[in-house]
VOGU-3710 file (C-alpha; in Angstrom, 3 decimals, decimal comma):
1> mfgsvligtd> -9,565/24,176/-1,347  -8,983/20,585/0,487  -12,060/18,884/1,759  -10,485/15,602/2,362  -6,726/14,496/2,191  -5,248/11,108/1,962  -2,578/9,905/3,715  -0,718/6,703/2,978  1,545/4,500/6,225  2,916/2,092/7,132
11> gsetakravh> 3,706/2,884/10,519  7,643/3,435/10,236  8,902/6,783/11,353  9,662/8,265/7,997  5,989/7,571/6,956  4,995/9,368/10,452  6,939/12,454/9,329  4,203/12,621/5,957  1,615/11,684/8,667  2,184/14,756/10,714
21> davalakavg> 2,442/16,931/8,028  -1,021/15,321/6,696  -2,874/15,994/9,845  -1,065/19,341/10,137  -2,705/20,571/7,024  -5,852/18,777/7,437  -6,016/20,786/10,332  -5,276/23,940/8,756  -7,728/23,201/6,724  -10,260/21,810/7,809
31> akllvvsvye> -10,396/18,762/5,895  -11,353/14,990/7,015  -8,433/12,924/6,748  -8,019/9,417/5,426  -5,274/7,178/6,509  -4,632/4,351/4,115  -2,247/1,183/5,279  -1,552/-1,874/3,374  -1,213/-5,749/4,955  0,233/-8,482/3,154
41> pvsdvrlree> -1,391/-12,222/3,075  -0,118/-14,527/5,814  0,400/-17,820/4,205  -1,269/-20,717/5,935  2,612/-22,462/6,728  3,307/-19,111/8,638  -0,172/-18,867/10,434  0,593/-22,753/11,612  4,111/-21,583/12,970  3,302/-18,386/14,956
51> rkdlaedrew> -0,268/-19,759/16,323  2,263/-23,405/17,946  4,330/-20,310/19,684  0,933/-19,168/21,288  -0,919/-20,330/24,627  -3,817/-22,474/23,516  -5,872/-20,128/25,251  -4,455/-16,930/22,959  -4,286/-18,690/19,237  -7,466/-16,595/17,945
61> vfnardevle> -5,895/-13,602/18,597  -3,329/-13,864/15,795  -4,819/-12,306/12,962  -2,593/-10,993/9,820  -4,563/-7,312/10,031  -4,143/-7,014/13,334  -0,874/-5,115/13,327  -1,947/-2,868/10,617  -5,423/-2,248/12,320  -3,732/-1,352/15,559
71> mleqtasdar> -2,142/1,262/13,866  -4,186/2,979/11,496  -6,214/3,573/14,980  -3,453/5,089/16,994  -2,702/7,217/13,527  -6,128/7,995/14,008  -6,266/8,873/18,014  -3,000/11,255/17,426  -4,735/12,700/14,547  -7,498/13,775/16,379
81> sggvsevetf> -5,653/14,751/18,824  -3,918/16,845/16,458  -7,173/18,621/16,434  -8,355/16,828/12,984  -12,488/16,337/13,916  -12,966/13,636/11,135  -10,716/10,782/10,277  -11,551/8,119/8,318  -9,061/4,810/8,252  -8,979/2,541/5,603
91> arqgdpadai> -6,683/-1,384/5,746  -6,245/-2,989/2,236  -4,531/-5,815/1,401  -2,398/-5,533/-1,669  0,152/-3,245/-3,579  0,535/-0,149/-1,779  0,091/2,225/-4,312  -2,711/0,398/-5,994  -4,735/0,876/-2,637  -3,836/4,103/-2,090
101> ldvaeeqgvd> -5,219/4,921/-5,805  -8,805/2,772/-4,995  -9,508/5,066/-1,941  -8,419/7,970/-3,598  -11,018/7,328/-6,317  -13,975/5,147/-4,239  -13,745/8,415/-1,411  -13,280/11,283/-4,380  -10,613/12,468/-2,299  -8,982/15,862/-3,286
111> liivgnrgmt> -5,743/15,502/-1,980  -2,962/12,184/-1,461  -0,002/12,936/0,647  3,309/9,816/0,409  6,409/10,176/2,259  8,784/9,537/-0,306  10,087/6,311/1,673  9,512/4,216/4,560  8,838/0,188/5,016  5,807/-1,705/4,223
121> gtrrfllgsv> 5,298/-4,462/5,357  6,994/-6,066/8,302  10,243/-5,221/6,409  12,420/-2,191/4,795  11,771/-1,007/0,733  12,390/1,674/-1,229  9,207/3,184/-2,186  9,890/5,312/-4,971  7,590/3,513/-6,852  4,939/3,897/-4,905
131> pnkishnapc> 4,867/8,170/-5,095  5,645/7,795/-8,351  2,790/5,152/-9,661  0,571/7,383/-7,218  1,888/11,032/-9,191  0,997/9,228/-12,673  -2,123/7,276/-12,056  -4,463/9,880/-9,202  -7,484/11,344/-9,438  -6,633/14,112/-7,723
141> svlivktt> -3,619/16,288/-6,629  -0,443/14,705/-5,200  2,047/15,796/-2,441  5,053/13,994/-2,044  6,776/14,249/1,817  10,248/14,585/2,091  11,005/12,036/4,783  14,850/11,234/4,512
//
């Protein structure tokens, strides 16, 4: 039925509820799990500000994608621990709905799962438009998980 399941997450507590459901479903049907998250580009001004607060030998560590990549790796690890044998992650820059739709189309997924609400970037915002956009433009079935 579902050979591949894509979950969009931003690492928030509400998104973790949707990830939990995606892991359970992927495990139950033996599906591959694809995890997508989006990061925002960091301006040069902010990069300079962030770097000046770091010790000189640690300046190279700061990267706009690091936080998202770390969250994705933890999510993948948790999914594997939860019984999903095949997990792949995708960090994309830009609009969350567009990123999820792009990966879904590129990978030919069978099901997209998103939460109805969550966080994006570093601050909270209502994701009502994300599930709406995905449900109207998805190349496959969509499951919107009630997370609130």
